[in-house]
MIDO-989776 format. One record per residue (C-alpha): residue in three letters; x, y, z. Coordinates in Angstrom, 1 decimal, decimal comma. Layout:
BEGIN
[pt Ala; [X; Y; Z]]
...
***
This chain:
BEGIN
[pt Unk; [-36,7; -21,5; -69,6]]
[pt Unk; [-39,2; -19,9; -72,1]]
[pt Unk; [-42,0; -22,1; -70,7]]
[pt Unk; [-41,3; -20,9; -67,1]]
[pt Unk; [-41,4; -17,3; -68,2]]
[pt Unk; [-44,6; -17,9; -70,0]]
[pt Unk; [-46,2; -19,5; -66,9]]
[pt Unk; [-45,1; -16,5; -64,8]]
[pt Unk; [-46,6; -14,0; -67,3]]
[pt Unk; [-49,8; -16,0; -67,4]]
[pt Unk; [-49,9; -15,9; -63,7]]
[pt Unk; [-49,4; -12,2; -63,6]]
[pt Unk; [-52,0; -11,7; -66,3]]
[pt Unk; [-54,6; -13,6; -64,3]]
[pt Unk; [-53,8; -11,9; -61,0]]
[pt Unk; [-55,5; -8,8; -59,6]]
[pt Unk; [-53,8; -5,5; -59,1]]
[pt Unk; [-52,5; -6,4; -55,6]]
[pt Unk; [-49,3; -7,8; -57,0]]
[pt Unk; [-50,1; -11,4; -56,1]]
[pt Unk; [-51,3; -14,1; -58,4]]
[pt Unk; [-51,6; -17,9; -58,8]]
[pt Unk; [-49,8; -19,8; -61,5]]
[pt Unk; [-51,1; -23,0; -63,1]]
[pt Unk; [-49,5; -25,2; -60,5]]
[pt Unk; [-51,6; -23,6; -57,8]]
[pt Unk; [-48,8; -21,8; -56,0]]
[pt Unk; [-49,2; -18,2; -54,9]]
[pt Unk; [-46,6; -15,6; -56,0]]
[pt Unk; [-45,9; -12,0; -54,9]]
[pt Unk; [-44,1; -9,1; -56,3]]
[pt Unk; [-41,3; -7,6; -54,2]]
[pt Unk; [-40,7; -3,9; -54,1]]
[pt Unk; [-37,7; -4,3; -56,3]]
[pt Unk; [-39,7; -5,9; -59,1]]
[pt Unk; [-38,7; -9,5; -58,3]]
[pt Unk; [-41,4; -12,2; -58,4]]
[pt Unk; [-41,1; -14,7; -55,6]]
[pt Unk; [-43,3; -17,4; -54,1]]
[pt Unk; [-45,5; -16,1; -51,3]]
[pt Unk; [-44,5; -17,3; -47,8]]
[pt Unk; [-47,0; -19,0; -45,5]]
[pt Unk; [-46,3; -18,0; -41,8]]
[pt Unk; [-48,1; -21,1; -40,6]]
[pt Unk; [-45,9; -23,5; -42,5]]
[pt Unk; [-42,9; -23,0; -40,1]]
[pt Unk; [-45,0; -23,7; -37,1]]
[pt Unk; [-46,4; -26,9; -38,6]]
[pt Unk; [-42,9; -28,1; -39,6]]
[pt Unk; [-41,4; -28,1; -36,1]]
[pt Unk; [-43,9; -29,4; -33,5]]
[pt Unk; [-43,0; -28,8; -29,9]]
[pt Unk; [-41,2; -31,6; -28,0]]
[pt Unk; [-43,5; -33,9; -26,1]]
[pt Unk; [-43,8; -33,8; -22,4]]
[pt Unk; [-43,1; -37,0; -20,5]]
[pt Unk; [-43,7; -38,2; -17,0]]
[pt Unk; [-40,8; -39,8; -15,1]]
[pt Unk; [-40,9; -41,6; -11,8]]
[pt Unk; [-38,0; -40,7; -9,5]]
[pt Unk; [-37,4; -42,9; -6,5]]
[pt Unk; [-35,7; -41,3; -3,5]]
[pt Unk; [-35,4; -43,8; -0,7]]
[pt Unk; [-38,8; -45,4; -0,3]]
[pt Unk; [-40,7; -42,4; -1,8]]
[pt Unk; [-41,6; -42,0; -5,5]]
[pt Unk; [-41,8; -38,6; -7,1]]
[pt Unk; [-43,6; -38,2; -10,5]]
[pt Unk; [-42,2; -35,3; -12,5]]
[pt Unk; [-43,5; -34,0; -15,8]]
[pt Unk; [-40,7; -32,7; -18,0]]
[pt Unk; [-39,8; -32,2; -21,6]]
[pt Unk; [-38,2; -35,1; -23,4]]
[pt Unk; [-35,4; -32,9; -24,7]]
[pt Unk; [-34,5; -31,6; -21,2]]
[pt Unk; [-31,2; -32,5; -19,4]]
[pt Unk; [-30,7; -34,4; -16,2]]
[pt Unk; [-29,5; -31,1; -14,7]]
[pt Unk; [-32,9; -29,6; -15,4]]
[pt Unk; [-34,5; -32,7; -13,7]]
[pt Unk; [-32,3; -32,3; -10,6]]
[pt Unk; [-33,4; -28,6; -10,2]]
[pt Unk; [-37,1; -29,7; -10,5]]
[pt Unk; [-36,4; -32,4; -7,7]]
[pt Unk; [-34,9; -29,8; -5,3]]
[pt Unk; [-38,4; -28,8; -4,1]]
[pt Unk; [-39,9; -32,2; -3,5]]
[pt Unk; [-36,8; -33,8; -2,0]]
[pt Unk; [-35,2; -30,9; -0,2]]
[pt Unk; [-31,8; -31,7; -1,6]]
[pt Unk; [-29,6; -29,2; -3,4]]
[pt Unk; [-29,2; -30,0; -7,1]]
[pt Unk; [-25,4; -30,2; -6,6]]
[pt Unk; [-25,9; -32,9; -3,9]]
[pt Unk; [-27,9; -35,2; -6,2]]
[pt Unk; [-27,0; -38,3; -8,3]]
[pt Unk; [-29,4; -39,6; -10,9]]
[pt Unk; [-29,1; -43,3; -11,8]]
[pt Unk; [-30,8; -44,6; -15,0]]
[pt Unk; [-30,4; -48,2; -16,0]]
[pt Unk; [-27,8; -48,8; -13,3]]
[pt Unk; [-25,6; -46,0; -14,5]]
[pt Unk; [-25,0; -42,5; -13,1]]
[pt Unk; [-25,9; -39,9; -15,6]]
[pt Unk; [-24,1; -36,6; -16,1]]
[pt Unk; [-26,1; -33,3; -15,6]]
[pt Unk; [-25,4; -32,2; -19,2]]
[pt Unk; [-26,9; -35,4; -20,8]]
[pt Unk; [-30,2; -35,2; -22,5]]
[pt Unk; [-33,1; -37,4; -21,5]]
[pt Unk; [-34,2; -38,4; -25,0]]
[pt Unk; [-30,7; -39,2; -26,2]]
[pt Unk; [-30,1; -41,5; -23,2]]
[pt Unk; [-33,4; -43,2; -23,9]]
[pt Unk; [-35,7; -41,9; -21,1]]
[pt Unk; [-39,3; -42,2; -22,1]]
[pt Unk; [-42,7; -41,7; -20,6]]
[pt Unk; [-43,1; -43,5; -17,2]]
[pt Unk; [-39,4; -44,3; -17,1]]
[pt Unk; [-37,9; -45,0; -13,6]]
[pt Unk; [-35,0; -43,0; -12,3]]
[pt Unk; [-33,3; -43,5; -8,9]]
[pt Unk; [-32,1; -40,4; -6,9]]
[pt Unk; [-29,1; -40,9; -4,6]]
[pt Unk; [-27,5; -38,3; -2,3]]
[pt Unk; [-23,8; -37,4; -3,1]]
[pt Unk; [-22,0; -37,0; 0,2]]
[pt Unk; [-18,7; -35,8; -1,4]]
[pt Unk; [-20,5; -33,1; -3,4]]
[pt Unk; [-22,5; -32,1; -0,3]]
[pt Unk; [-19,3; -31,8; 1,7]]
[pt Unk; [-17,6; -29,7; -0,9]]
[pt Unk; [-20,6; -27,4; -1,2]]
[pt Unk; [-20,7; -27,0; 2,6]]
[pt Unk; [-17,0; -26,1; 2,7]]
[pt Unk; [-17,5; -23,6; -0,1]]
[pt Unk; [-20,4; -22,1; 1,8]]
[pt Unk; [-18,4; -21,8; 5,0]]
[pt Unk; [-15,5; -20,2; 3,1]]
[pt Unk; [-17,8; -17,7; 1,4]]
[pt Unk; [-19,4; -16,9; 4,7]]
[pt Unk; [-16,0; -16,4; 6,4]]
[pt Unk; [-14,8; -14,2; 3,5]]
[pt Unk; [-18,0; -12,1; 3,8]]
[pt Unk; [-17,5; -11,7; 7,5]]
[pt Unk; [-13,9; -10,8; 7,1]]
[pt Unk; [-14,8; -8,2; 4,4]]
[pt Unk; [-17,4; -6,7; 6,7]]
[pt Unk; [-14,9; -6,5; 9,6]]
[pt Unk; [-12,3; -4,8; 7,4]]
[pt Unk; [-14,9; -2,2; 6,2]]
[pt Unk; [-15,7; -1,4; 9,9]]
[pt Unk; [-12,0; -1,0; 10,7]]
[pt Unk; [-11,5; 1,1; 7,6]]
[pt Unk; [-14,1; 3,5; 8,8]]
[pt Unk; [-12,5; 3,7; 12,3]]
[pt Unk; [-9,1; 4,4; 10,8]]
[pt Unk; [-10,5; 7,1; 8,6]]
[pt Unk; [-11,9; 8,8; 11,8]]
[pt Unk; [-8,5; 8,5; 13,5]]
[pt Unk; [-6,7; 9,8; 10,5]]
[pt Unk; [-8,5; 13,1; 10,8]]
[pt Unk; [-7,2; 13,5; 14,4]]
[pt Unk; [-3,7; 12,7; 13,2]]
[pt Unk; [-3,9; 15,3; 10,5]]
[pt Unk; [-5,1; 17,9; 13,1]]
[pt Unk; [-2,2; 17,2; 15,5]]
[pt Unk; [0,3; 17,3; 12,6]]
[pt Unk; [-1,0; 20,7; 11,5]]
[pt Unk; [-0,6; 22,1; 15,0]]
[pt Unk; [3,0; 20,8; 15,5]]
[pt Unk; [4,1; 21,9; 12,0]]
[pt Unk; [3,0; 25,5; 12,8]]
[pt Unk; [5,2; 25,5; 15,9]]
[pt Unk; [2,5; 24,8; 18,4]]
[pt Unk; [2,4; 22,3; 21,3]]
[pt Unk; [-0,1; 19,5; 21,9]]
[pt Unk; [-0,8; 17,4; 24,9]]
[pt Unk; [1,4; 14,4; 24,9]]
[pt Unk; [-1,4; 12,3; 26,4]]
[pt Unk; [-3,5; 12,9; 23,3]]
[pt Unk; [-0,7; 11,6; 21,1]]
[pt Unk; [-0,2; 8,5; 23,2]]
[pt Unk; [-4,0; 7,8; 23,3]]
[pt Unk; [-4,2; 8,1; 19,5]]
[pt Unk; [-1,3; 5,7; 19,0]]
[pt Unk; [-2,9; 3,2; 21,3]]
[pt Unk; [-6,2; 3,3; 19,4]]
[pt Unk; [-4,4; 2,8; 16,1]]
[pt Unk; [-2,5; -0,2; 17,6]]
[pt Unk; [-5,8; -1,7; 18,6]]
[pt Unk; [-7,0; -1,5; 15,1]]
[pt Unk; [-3,8; -3,1; 13,9]]
[pt Unk; [-4,3; -6,0; 16,3]]
[pt Unk; [-7,8; -6,5; 14,9]]
[pt Unk; [-6,5; -6,6; 11,4]]
[pt Unk; [-3,8; -9,2; 12,3]]
[pt Unk; [-6,6; -11,5; 13,7]]
[pt Unk; [-8,5; -11,5; 10,4]]
[pt Unk; [-7,7; -14,5; 8,1]]
[pt Unk; [-8,6; -13,9; 4,5]]
[pt Unk; [-7,7; -14,9; 0,9]]
[pt Unk; [-7,8; -13,3; -2,5]]
[pt Unk; [-9,3; -9,8; -2,7]]
[pt Unk; [-10,1; -9,6; 1,0]]
[pt Unk; [-6,5; -10,3; 1,8]]
[pt Unk; [-5,3; -7,4; -0,3]]
[pt Unk; [-7,8; -5,1; 1,4]]
[pt Unk; [-6,5; -6,2; 4,8]]
[pt Unk; [-2,9; -5,6; 3,7]]
[pt Unk; [-3,7; -2,1; 2,5]]
[pt Unk; [-5,4; -1,2; 5,8]]
[pt Unk; [-2,3; -2,5; 7,8]]
[pt Unk; [-0,1; -0,2; 5,8]]
[pt Unk; [-2,3; 2,7; 6,5]]
[pt Unk; [-2,3; 2,1; 10,2]]
[pt Unk; [1,5; 1,7; 10,3]]
[pt Unk; [2,0; 4,9; 8,4]]
[pt Unk; [-0,2; 6,9; 10,9]]
[pt Unk; [1,6; 5,4; 13,8]]
[pt Unk; [5,0; 6,4; 12,4]]
[pt Unk; [3,7; 9,9; 11,9]]
[pt Unk; [2,6; 10,2; 15,5]]
[pt Unk; [6,0; 9,0; 16,7]]
[pt Unk; [7,6; 11,8; 14,8]]
[pt Unk; [5,1; 14,3; 16,2]]
[pt Unk; [5,9; 13,1; 19,7]]
[pt Unk; [9,6; 13,7; 19,2]]
[pt Unk; [9,0; 17,2; 17,8]]
[pt Unk; [6,5; 18,1; 20,5]]
[pt Unk; [9,0; 17,1; 23,3]]
[pt Unk; [11,9; 19,0; 21,8]]
[pt Unk; [12,3; 22,5; 23,4]]
[pt Unk; [12,4; 25,4; 21,0]]
[pt Unk; [14,2; 28,8; 21,4]]
[pt Unk; [12,4; 32,1; 20,7]]
[pt Unk; [13,1; 33,5; 17,2]]
[pt Unk; [14,4; 36,8; 18,6]]
[pt Unk; [17,4; 35,1; 20,3]]
[pt Unk; [18,4; 33,0; 17,4]]
[pt Unk; [20,6; 34,6; 14,7]]
[pt Unk; [21,2; 33,5; 11,2]]
[pt Unk; [24,3; 31,3; 10,6]]
[pt Unk; [26,1; 34,0; 8,5]]
[pt Unk; [25,5; 36,7; 11,1]]
[pt Unk; [26,6; 34,3; 13,9]]
[pt Unk; [29,9; 33,7; 12,0]]
[pt Unk; [30,5; 37,4; 11,7]]
[pt Unk; [29,9; 38,0; 15,4]]
[pt Unk; [32,3; 35,2; 16,2]]
[pt Unk; [35,0; 36,8; 13,9]]
[pt Unk; [34,7; 40,1; 15,7]]
[pt Unk; [34,8; 38,5; 19,0]]
[pt Unk; [38,1; 36,8; 18,1]]
[pt Unk; [39,9; 39,9; 16,7]]
[pt Unk; [38,4; 43,2; 17,7]]
[pt Unk; [37,7; 42,5; 21,4]]
[pt Unk; [41,3; 41,7; 22,2]]
[pt Unk; [43,2; 44,4; 24,1]]
[pt Unk; [46,9; 44,8; 24,4]]
[pt Unk; [48,4; 43,6; 27,7]]
[pt Unk; [49,0; 46,3; 30,3]]
[pt Unk; [52,4; 48,0; 30,1]]
[pt Unk; [54,5; 47,3; 33,2]]
[pt Unk; [55,8; 50,4; 34,9]]
[pt Unk; [58,6; 50,6; 37,4]]
[pt Unk; [58,3; 52,5; 40,6]]
[pt Unk; [61,0; 54,5; 42,3]]
[pt Unk; [61,7; 51,7; 44,8]]
[pt Unk; [62,2; 49,2; 42,0]]
[pt Unk; [64,7; 51,4; 40,1]]
[pt Unk; [68,1; 51,0; 41,8]]
[pt Unk; [71,1; 53,1; 41,3]]
[pt Unk; [74,2; 51,4; 39,8]]
[pt Unk; [76,8; 50,3; 42,4]]
[pt Unk; [80,5; 50,1; 42,2]]
[pt Unk; [82,5; 47,3; 43,6]]
[pt Unk; [86,0; 47,5; 45,1]]
[pt Unk; [87,6; 46,3; 41,8]]
[pt Unk; [86,0; 49,1; 39,8]]
[pt Unk; [83,3; 47,0; 38,1]]
[pt Unk; [79,9; 48,6; 37,7]]
[pt Unk; [77,1; 46,4; 39,0]]
[pt Unk; [73,5; 47,2; 38,0]]
[pt Unk; [70,2; 45,4; 37,8]]
[pt Unk; [68,8; 47,6; 35,1]]
[pt Unk; [68,8; 45,1; 32,2]]
[pt Unk; [67,9; 45,8; 28,6]]
[pt Unk; [66,1; 43,1; 26,7]]
[pt Unk; [67,1; 42,2; 23,1]]
[pt Unk; [65,7; 39,7; 20,6]]
[pt Unk; [68,8; 37,5; 20,7]]
[pt Unk; [71,7; 37,8; 23,2]]
[pt Unk; [75,1; 36,3; 22,7]]
[pt Unk; [76,0; 33,4; 24,9]]
[pt Unk; [78,0; 34,1; 27,9]]
[pt Unk; [81,5; 32,8; 27,7]]
[pt Unk; [83,5; 32,5; 30,9]]
[pt Unk; [87,2; 33,3; 30,4]]
[pt Unk; [88,5; 32,4; 33,8]]
[pt Unk; [87,2; 29,3; 35,6]]
[pt Unk; [89,5; 29,4; 38,6]]
[pt Unk; [87,9; 29,4; 41,9]]
[pt Unk; [88,7; 31,4; 44,9]]
[pt Unk; [90,0; 28,3; 46,7]]
[pt Unk; [92,9; 27,9; 44,4]]
[pt Unk; [94,4; 31,3; 45,3]]
[pt Unk; [96,3; 31,8; 48,5]]
[pt Unk; [95,1; 35,3; 48,9]]
[pt Unk; [92,0; 36,1; 50,8]]
[pt Unk; [90,8; 38,6; 48,2]]
[pt Unk; [88,0; 37,1; 46,1]]
[pt Unk; [88,5; 37,1; 42,3]]
[pt Unk; [85,4; 37,9; 40,3]]
[pt Unk; [84,9; 36,0; 37,1]]
[pt Unk; [85,5; 37,8; 33,8]]
[pt Unk; [83,0; 37,8; 31,0]]
[pt Unk; [83,1; 39,3; 27,5]]
[pt Unk; [80,6; 42,1; 27,7]]
[pt Unk; [79,2; 44,0; 24,7]]
[pt Unk; [78,5; 47,6; 25,3]]
[pt Unk; [76,0; 49,8; 23,5]]
[pt Unk; [75,9; 53,6; 23,5]]
***
């Protein structure tokens, strides 16, 4: 420990004022700003320690044609496939690379597998991967076309929605619109709905189509309600009375407008003088009406046929007299 400190002091004493010195072992030292003495770093040492990987040339056979590709020895087979896309015209997902009679994965490294300079690799087309890629391309193209169609329909629905709002504003204020305009607008919206029904989509595009269908249905329902309101006749406001005033008028009509029935009067011809019969009974037709009258009880029910005399006998009743 003491010897090391002595060497460091000796190195510092033999150094110049730049803060660097050389110890007895020949190593260079430097003083850090914090006062620590450390060995001086050489920036060229790291570069010399890790040399770049060598570049190799591989021969790739595709059918009857050989392609010579220069590539790093630490690259992967996937990198080699991408470099072969230009010379062969095959997509990198449609390629199979066979090395030593074994198909190699795209993530495998060339140097780990044992590929060296002038090694031979066979390229084979992969029909299954090619079919999958084509199907995926067709699906993506179809989704892109569906999304574009939905965008165009959305712009048309926005334009028609402005017309629906204008008609709704007129009818809500008590105005009238031409029924043909309402029917034409409904027909245009239904045409857009048929276009949406003909679009087949999945995922996010399907959600967009569903949202547009709901919008069109909502506008059609609004136009149906406007059509009913527009066809319903409306009375002027001056003729219509509030419900409370209408009930008051009905009450007066039921009580105050009733008049008593006309009083019946008798003429001189209708009034007859009382007559006297041969038996002294006073016969008159001037009757007086009472609330309740006592029943008439007949005291003698004998008929005129039972008497031998020719004189008729009048029936006797119990009469009640009033002064």
